[in-house]
C-alpha positions as CSV (number, residue, x, y, z in Angstrom):
1,M,0.0,0.0,0.0
2,N,1.5,3.4,-1.0
3,G,2.0,6.4,1.3
4,T,-1.1,8.3,0.2
5,M,-3.4,5.2,0.7
6,L,-2.0,4.7,4.2
7,I,-2.5,8.4,5.0
8,A,-6.1,8.1,3.8
9,L,-6.7,5.0,5.9
10,A,-5.3,6.7,9.0
11,A,-7.5,9.8,8.4
12,L,-10.5,7.4,7.9
13,L,-9.7,5.6,11.1
14,N,-9.4,8.9,12.9
15,S,-12.8,10.0,11.6
16,A,-14.3,6.7,12.6
17,A,-13.1,7.3,16.1
18,L,-14.8,10.7,16.1
19,I,-18.1,9.1,14.9
20,C,-17.9,6.4,17.6
21,L,-17.2,9.0,20.4
22,R,-20.0,11.2,19.2
23,W,-22.4,8.2,19.3
24,A,-21.1,7.2,22.7
25,E,-21.7,10.7,24.1
26,R,-25.4,10.6,23.4
27,D,-26.1,8.2,26.3
28,I,-23.7,9.5,28.9
29,N,-25.4,11.2,31.8
30,W,-23.3,14.2,32.7
31,S,-25.7,15.7,35.2
32,Q,-25.3,13.2,38.0
33,A,-22.5,13.3,40.6
34,T,-21.4,10.0,39.3
35,L,-20.9,9.4,35.6
36,S,-23.4,6.9,34.1
37,I,-23.1,5.3,30.7
38,S,-25.2,2.8,28.8
39,L,-23.8,-0.5,27.5
40,P,-24.2,0.5,23.8
41,S,-22.4,3.8,24.5
42,L,-19.6,1.9,26.3
43,G,-19.2,-0.2,23.2
44,F,-19.0,2.8,21.0
45,L,-16.5,4.3,23.4
46,G,-14.4,1.2,23.1
47,L,-14.6,1.2,19.3
48,G,-13.6,4.8,19.2
49,I,-10.5,4.2,21.4
50,L,-9.6,1.2,19.3
51,A,-9.9,3.3,16.1
52,Y,-7.8,6.1,17.6
53,G,-5.2,3.5,18.6
54,L,-5.0,2.0,15.1
55,A,-4.8,5.5,13.5
56,F,-2.0,6.4,16.0
57,V,0.1,3.3,15.1
58,L,-0.5,3.8,11.4
59,T,0.4,7.5,11.7
60,I,3.7,6.6,13.3
61,R,4.5,4.4,10.3
62,I,3.4,7.0,7.8
63,M,5.5,9.7,9.4
64,G,8.5,7.4,9.4
65,Q,8.2,6.6,5.7
66,N,7.1,9.9,4.2
67,E,8.1,13.5,4.3
68,L,6.2,15.4,7.0
69,A,5.7,18.3,4.5
70,Y,3.6,16.0,2.5
71,S,2.0,13.5,4.9
72,G,1.0,16.0,7.6
73,P,-1.1,18.4,5.4
74,V,-2.6,15.5,3.4
75,F,-3.6,13.7,6.6
76,V,-5.2,16.8,8.1
77,G,-7.0,17.7,4.8
78,L,-8.5,14.2,4.4
79,Q,-9.5,14.3,8.1
80,F,-11.5,17.5,7.4
81,V,-13.2,15.9,4.4
82,F,-14.1,12.6,6.2
83,S,-15.3,14.5,9.2
84,M,-17.6,16.7,7.1
85,L,-19.0,13.6,5.3
86,A,-19.6,12.0,8.7
87,A,-21.4,15.1,9.9
88,R,-23.7,15.0,6.9
89,F,-24.4,11.3,6.5
90,A,-24.1,9.9,10.0
91,F,-25.6,12.8,11.9
92,Q,-27.7,14.5,9.3
93,E,-26.1,17.9,9.9
94,Q,-26.9,20.6,7.5
95,L,-24.0,21.8,5.3
96,S,-23.8,24.9,3.2
97,W,-22.3,25.5,-0.1
98,T,-19.2,26.9,1.7
99,H,-18.6,23.4,3.2
100,G,-18.7,21.9,-0.3
101,A,-16.4,24.7,-1.7
102,G,-14.0,24.1,1.2
103,V,-13.9,20.4,0.6
104,M,-13.2,21.0,-3.1
105,C,-10.3,23.3,-2.2
106,I,-8.9,20.7,0.2
107,L,-9.1,17.9,-2.4
108,L,-7.5,20.2,-4.9
109,G,-4.7,20.9,-2.4
110,V,-4.2,17.2,-1.7
111,A,-4.1,16.5,-5.5
112,L,-1.5,19.3,-6.0
113,M,0.7,18.0,-3.2
114,G,0.7,14.5,-4.8
115,W,1.4,15.9,-8.3
116,R,4.6,14.2,-9.7
117,R,5.3,12.7,-6.3
Protein backbone atom coordinates (compact mmCIF):
# COMPACT_ATOMS: atom_id res chain seq x y z
CA MET A 1 0.00 0.00 0.00
CA ASN A 2 1.50 3.36 -1.00
CA GLY A 3 1.96 6.35 1.29
CA THR A 4 -1.13 8.26 0.16
CA MET A 5 -3.38 5.25 0.70
CA LEU A 6 -1.95 4.73 4.20
CA ILE A 7 -2.54 8.40 4.98
CA ALA A 8 -6.14 8.11 3.76
CA LEU A 9 -6.65 4.99 5.89
CA ALA A 10 -5.26 6.73 8.99
CA ALA A 11 -7.50 9.75 8.39
CA LEU A 12 -10.50 7.44 7.90
CA LEU A 13 -9.74 5.59 11.15
CA ASN A 14 -9.42 8.91 12.94
CA SER A 15 -12.81 9.99 11.56
CA ALA A 16 -14.34 6.66 12.55
CA ALA A 17 -13.10 7.27 16.09
CA LEU A 18 -14.79 10.68 16.13
CA ILE A 19 -18.06 9.14 14.94
CA CYS A 20 -17.92 6.44 17.63
CA LEU A 21 -17.18 8.96 20.36
CA ARG A 22 -20.03 11.19 19.20
CA TRP A 23 -22.44 8.24 19.29
CA ALA A 24 -21.11 7.19 22.71
CA GLU A 25 -21.66 10.67 24.13
CA ARG A 26 -25.39 10.57 23.38
CA ASP A 27 -26.14 8.23 26.30
CA ILE A 28 -23.68 9.53 28.86
CA ASN A 29 -25.42 11.22 31.77
CA TRP A 30 -23.26 14.20 32.71
CA SER A 31 -25.72 15.74 35.19
CA GLN A 32 -25.30 13.25 38.02
CA ALA A 33 -22.55 13.34 40.62
CA THR A 34 -21.37 9.98 39.27
CA LEU A 35 -20.94 9.38 35.58
CA SER A 36 -23.38 6.89 34.10
CA ILE A 37 -23.09 5.34 30.66
CA SER A 38 -25.22 2.78 28.83
CA LEU A 39 -23.81 -0.50 27.53
CA PRO A 40 -24.15 0.49 23.83
CA SER A 41 -22.37 3.77 24.54
CA LEU A 42 -19.63 1.89 26.32
CA GLY A 43 -19.23 -0.25 23.18
CA PHE A 44 -18.99 2.83 20.96
CA LEU A 45 -16.50 4.33 23.39
CA GLY A 46 -14.36 1.20 23.14
CA LEU A 47 -14.56 1.18 19.33
CA GLY A 48 -13.58 4.84 19.25
CA ILE A 49 -10.55 4.22 21.42
CA LEU A 50 -9.57 1.22 19.26
CA ALA A 51 -9.91 3.27 16.06
CA TYR A 52 -7.79 6.06 17.58
CA GLY A 53 -5.17 3.50 18.60
CA LEU A 54 -5.00 1.99 15.11
CA ALA A 55 -4.83 5.45 13.54
CA PHE A 56 -2.03 6.37 15.96
CA VAL A 57 0.08 3.33 15.10
CA LEU A 58 -0.52 3.83 11.39
CA THR A 59 0.38 7.52 11.66
CA ILE A 60 3.70 6.64 13.29
CA ARG A 61 4.50 4.38 10.34
CA ILE A 62 3.39 7.04 7.84
CA MET A 63 5.54 9.72 9.43
CA GLY A 64 8.54 7.41 9.41
CA GLN A 65 8.19 6.56 5.72
CA ASN A 66 7.05 9.88 4.21
CA GLU A 67 8.06 13.50 4.27
CA LEU A 68 6.23 15.45 6.98
CA ALA A 69 5.72 18.35 4.55
CA TYR A 70 3.56 15.98 2.46
CA SER A 71 2.00 13.53 4.90
CA GLY A 72 0.98 16.05 7.59
CA PRO A 73 -1.12 18.36 5.40
CA VAL A 74 -2.63 15.46 3.41
CA PHE A 75 -3.64 13.69 6.64
CA VAL A 76 -5.23 16.83 8.09
CA GLY A 77 -6.96 17.70 4.81
CA LEU A 78 -8.47 14.25 4.40
CA GLN A 79 -9.49 14.30 8.06
CA PHE A 80 -11.51 17.47 7.36
CA VAL A 81 -13.20 15.86 4.36
CA PHE A 82 -14.07 12.61 6.17
CA SER A 83 -15.35 14.49 9.23
CA MET A 84 -17.60 16.66 7.10
CA LEU A 85 -18.99 13.62 5.30
CA ALA A 86 -19.63 11.96 8.67
CA ALA A 87 -21.43 15.08 9.90
CA ARG A 88 -23.72 15.01 6.87
CA PHE A 89 -24.43 11.29 6.52
CA ALA A 90 -24.05 9.87 10.03
CA PHE A 91 -25.57 12.79 11.94
CA GLN A 92 -27.74 14.49 9.27
CA GLU A 93 -26.13 17.87 9.93
CA GLN A 94 -26.95 20.62 7.47
CA LEU A 95 -24.04 21.77 5.32
CA SER A 96 -23.84 24.93 3.25
CA TRP A 97 -22.29 25.53 -0.13
CA THR A 98 -19.22 26.88 1.69
CA HIS A 99 -18.62 23.43 3.17
CA GLY A 100 -18.66 21.94 -0.32
CA ALA A 101 -16.38 24.66 -1.67
CA GLY A 102 -13.98 24.11 1.23
CA VAL A 103 -13.85 20.37 0.57
CA MET A 104 -13.16 20.99 -3.11
CA CYS A 105 -10.27 23.31 -2.17
CA ILE A 106 -8.88 20.72 0.24
CA LEU A 107 -9.10 17.94 -2.35
CA LEU A 108 -7.45 20.19 -4.93
CA GLY A 109 -4.66 20.90 -2.45
CA VAL A 110 -4.20 17.18 -1.74
CA ALA A 111 -4.07 16.47 -5.48
CA LEU A 112 -1.53 19.25 -6.04
CA MET A 113 0.67 17.98 -3.23
CA GLY A 114 0.66 14.51 -4.80
CA TRP A 115 1.43 15.87 -8.27
CA ARG A 116 4.58 14.21 -9.65
CA ARG A 117 5.33 12.69 -6.30
